[in-house]
C-alpha positions in Angstrom: -34.4 -40.7 62.1 -32.5 -40.0 58.8 -29.9 -37.4 58.8 -29.0 -35.6 55.6 -25.5 -34.2 55.4 -24.7 -31.3 53.0 -21.4 -30.9 51.2 -18.9 -29.2 53.5 -18.2 -25.5 52.7 -14.5 -26.1 51.9 -15.3 -28.8 49.3 -18.0 -26.6 47.8 -15.6 -23.7 47.4 -13.0 -25.8 45.7 -15.6 -27.2 43.3 -16.7 -23.8 42.4 -13.1 -22.6 41.9 -12.4 -25.5 39.6 -15.5 -25.1 37.5 -14.6 -21.3 37.2 -11.1 -22.1 36.0 -12.4 -24.6 33.5 -15.0 -22.0 32.0 -12.3 -19.2 31.8 -9.8 -21.7 30.0 -12.6 -22.5 27.5 -13.4 -18.8 26.9 -9.9 -17.8 26.6 -9.2 -20.6 24.0 -12.2 -19.6 21.9 -11.2 -15.8 22.1 -7.7 -16.6 21.0 -8.8 -18.5 18.1 -11.5 -16.0 17.1 -8.9 -13.2 17.2 -6.3 -15.0 15.2 -8.8 -16.1 12.5 -9.9 -12.5 12.2 -6.4 -11.1 11.8 -5.4 -13.8 9.3 -8.5 -12.9 7.1 -7.6 -9.2 7.3 -4.0 -9.9 6.3 -5.1 -12.0 3.4 -7.4 -9.2 2.2 -4.7 -6.6 2.5 -2.2 -8.8 0.6 -4.6 -9.9 -2.1 -5.6 -6.3 -2.8 -2.2 -5.6 -4.3 -2.1 -8.6 -6.6 -3.6 -6.9 -9.5 -1.8 -3.5 -9.1 0.4 -2.8 -12.0 1.6 0.3 -13.8 3.6 1.3 -16.8 5.5 4.5 -17.7 6.4 5.6 -21.2 7.1 8.5 -23.5 9.6 10.3 -21.4 10.8 13.7 -22.5 12.1 17.0 -21.0 9.7 20.1 -21.0 10.9 23.6 -21.5 10.6 24.4 -17.7 13.2 21.8 -16.8 10.7 19.0 -15.7 10.6 15.4 -16.9 7.3 14.6 -18.7 6.1 11.0 -18.9 2.9 9.0 -19.4 1.8 6.9 -16.4 -0.7 4.2 -17.1 -2.6 1.9 -14.8 -2.4 -1.4 -16.5 -4.5 -3.3 -14.0 -7.9 -4.3 -15.2 -9.4 -4.0 -11.5 -7.1 -2.0 -9.2 -7.6 1.7 -8.7 -4.8 3.8 -7.3 -5.8 6.5 -4.9 -4.6 10.1 -5.3 -1.1 10.7 -3.9 -0.3 7.0 -4.1 2.9 7.3 -6.2 6.6 8.3 -5.8 8.9 9.1 -8.6 12.7 8.6 -8.3 14.7 10.3 -11.1 18.4 9.3 -11.6 20.9 10.9 -13.8 24.6 9.7 -13.8 24.2 8.6 -10.1 22.6 11.9 -9.1 19.2 11.0 -7.4 16.2 13.2 -6.7 13.1 11.5 -5.0 10.1 13.5 -5.9 6.7 12.7 -4.3 3.9 12.7 -6.9 2.1 15.5 -5.1 4.7 17.6 -7.2 3.5 15.8 -10.4 0.4 17.2 -12.1 -1.8 16.1 -14.9 -0.7 18.3 -17.7 -3.7 18.0 -19.9 -6.4 18.7 -17.3 -4.3 20.7 -14.7 -5.4 18.4 -12.0 -3.1 17.5 -9.0 -2.3 13.7 -8.9 -2.3 14.0 -5.2 -6.1 14.3 -5.1 -7.2 12.2 -8.2 -7.4 8.5 -8.4 -5.9 6.6 -11.3 -8.5 4.0 -12.3 -8.1 0.8 -14.4 -6.6 1.3 -17.9 -6.3 5.1 -17.4 -3.3 7.0 -18.5 -2.2 10.4 -17.3 0.5 12.8 -18.6 2.7 13.7 -15.7 5.7 15.8 -14.9 8.3 15.5 -12.1 10.7 18.2 -11.0 14.1 17.4 -12.3 15.8 19.9 -10.0 19.7 19.8 -10.2 19.6 17.8 -13.4 21.0 18.8 -16.9 17.7 18.8 -18.8 18.9 19.3 -22.3 18.2 17.2 -25.3 20.3 14.1 -25.4 20.9 13.9 -21.6 19.7 10.6 -20.3 17.8 10.0 -17.0 16.1 7.0 -15.4 12.6 7.3 -14.0 11.4 4.7 -11.5 7.7 5.1 -10.4 6.2 3.0 -7.7 3.1 2.9 -5.6 3.3 3.8 -2.0 0.5 1.3 -1.1 1.9 -1.6 -3.2 5.5 -0.8 -3.5 6.8 -4.3 -4.4 4.1 -5.0 -7.1 3.2 -1.6 -8.7 6.6 -0.4 -10.0 7.8 0.6 -13.4 11.1 2.0 -14.7 12.2 3.7 -17.9 15.8 4.4 -18.6 15.8 5.9 -22.0 14.6 9.3 -21.3 16.4 11.9 -23.2 
C-alpha cells in the first residue's frame, strides 16, 4: 500500500504568505516607477511651455487722466498668454505701486486685458493706474511687466517713461 502525504497546513500557509509578499513587492515597485515617470513627464511639459514666452514693452507715456500708457507686445512666435496673465509694477523715485493687469485695458478696442488672450506677435495699447505718482511731462517712471504664469521668463522693463 502506498501512502501519499500532503504538505502540512503550516508549510502551505507560509508558502502562500511568501508568494503574496513577493507579488505585493512587484506591484508596488511597478506602481512607484509608473507614478514617478508620469510626474516627471508632467513637470517637463509645464517647464517647457514657458520656454517660448517672451514680451516687450515700449512707447511709454502719461495720459491726461493720470495713467501710464504703454505698448505690450507678445514677441513669442508660438506662446499665447491668457487673459489676466500679467502684472505691472510701476516705480517712481522708490515709490512702488503694484497694479494687476485687470486694471489695464485695451485702449483701442476698450476690451479688458483680464479676459482677452495675447497671441503670438500681437501688440496691445495698455494703461496702468499710476495712483500716487506725479504724472506730469518730464517725470520718469519705470514699468516692469511680467507674466504670472511664466514670471522668470516673460518679463520686460522700461525705465525711460516720461
